[in-house]
Structure formats: C-alpha cells, structure tokens
C-alpha positions in Angstrom: 13.6 -3.4 4.1 13.1 -1.5 0.9 9.5 -0.1 0.4 8.7 -2.4 -2.6 10.0 -5.4 -0.6 7.7 -4.5 2.2 4.8 -4.3 -0.1 5.7 -7.7 -1.5 5.8 -9.1 2.0 2.4 -7.7 2.7 1.0 -9.4 -0.4 2.6 -12.7 0.7 1.0 -12.4 4.2 -2.4 -11.7 2.6 -2.2 -14.6 0.3 -1.2 -16.9 3.2 -4.1 -15.4 5.2 -1.7 -14.0 7.8 -3.9 -11.0 8.2 -2.4 -9.7 11.5 1.1 -9.8 10.1 -0.1 -8.1 6.9 -2.0 -5.5 8.9 1.0 -4.6 11.1 3.4 -4.4 8.2 0.8 -2.3 6.2 0.5 0.1 9.1 4.2 0.6 9.2 4.5 0.9 5.5 1.6 3.4 5.1 3.1 5.5 8.0 6.4 5.7 6.1 4.7 6.4 2.8 2.6 9.2 4.4 5.8 11.0 5.3 7.1 10.6 1.7 3.8 11.7 0.2 4.1 15.2 1.8 6.5 16.1 -1.0 4.4 15.0 -3.9 2.8 17.5 -6.3 -0.9 17.9 -5.8 -2.0 15.6 -8.7 0.2 12.8 -7.5 -0.9 13.4 -3.9 -4.6 13.0 -5.0 -3.8 9.7 -6.7 -1.8 8.5 -3.7 -4.6 9.3 -1.3 -7.1 7.5 -3.5 -4.9 4.4 -3.4 -4.7 4.6 0.4 -8.5 4.9 0.5 -8.9 1.8 -1.6 -6.5 -0.1 0.7 -8.4 1.1 3.8 -11.7 0.1 2.3 -10.5 -3.3 1.3 -9.1 -4.0 4.8 -12.3 -2.8 6.5 -14.3 -5.1 4.3 -12.0 -8.0 4.7 -11.4 -8.2 1.0 -7.8 -9.2 1.2 -7.5 -10.2 -2.5 -8.6 -6.7 -3.4 -6.0 -5.2 -1.1 -3.3 -7.4 -2.6 -4.4 -6.3 -6.1 -4.3 -2.6 -5.2 -0.9 -3.1 -3.7 0.4 -4.9 -6.7 -1.3 -3.1 -9.6 -1.8 0.4 -8.2 0.6 1.2 -5.3 3.8 -0.4 -6.6 3.6 1.1 -10.1 2.7 4.5 -8.6 5.8 4.3 -6.3 8.0 3.2 -9.2 6.9 6.1 -11.3 6.6 8.9 -8.7 9.6 8.2 -6.5 12.1 7.3 -9.1 
C-alpha cells in the first residue's frame, strides 16, 4: 500500500472510531516513515519530527479528530513536498 493511501486509511479508521485499527496502521506507517526520514535535510527533519510529536500527543490525549487533521493537513502535504 502506498504511503499516502495508508494515511488515508488511518484517517478513515479514525473517523469511524476504529481506534485499534488506526493505531496499528499508524505504528506501521510511522515506522516506515522514520526510515525514510533518516535521509532528510536537517530543516525538513525538524519539521517531520514536530509532525510526529503532534500525532503522538493527539493519540495520547485521545483527540482523534486532531490526529486526523494533522495527518491530512500536515503530514500528507509534507510528504508530497519532501519526497517528490
């Protein structure tokens, strides 16, 4: 599954309140992204780490709408720009 498709799937699971499925898929996705992030320039790596921190904070707080928004409005555009 393509990375952006995985993120779309996480968003769908969050909106359907399938938190366990979203969490598992997010763990797999972030693990894959962490490997990709190793090759990012320092400024982009800082931005990427900040996005991951927001995602982690949202999941810890149970704010799944916030997590979905960060995925949609922060992570996906960042990936499109940085990895293209």
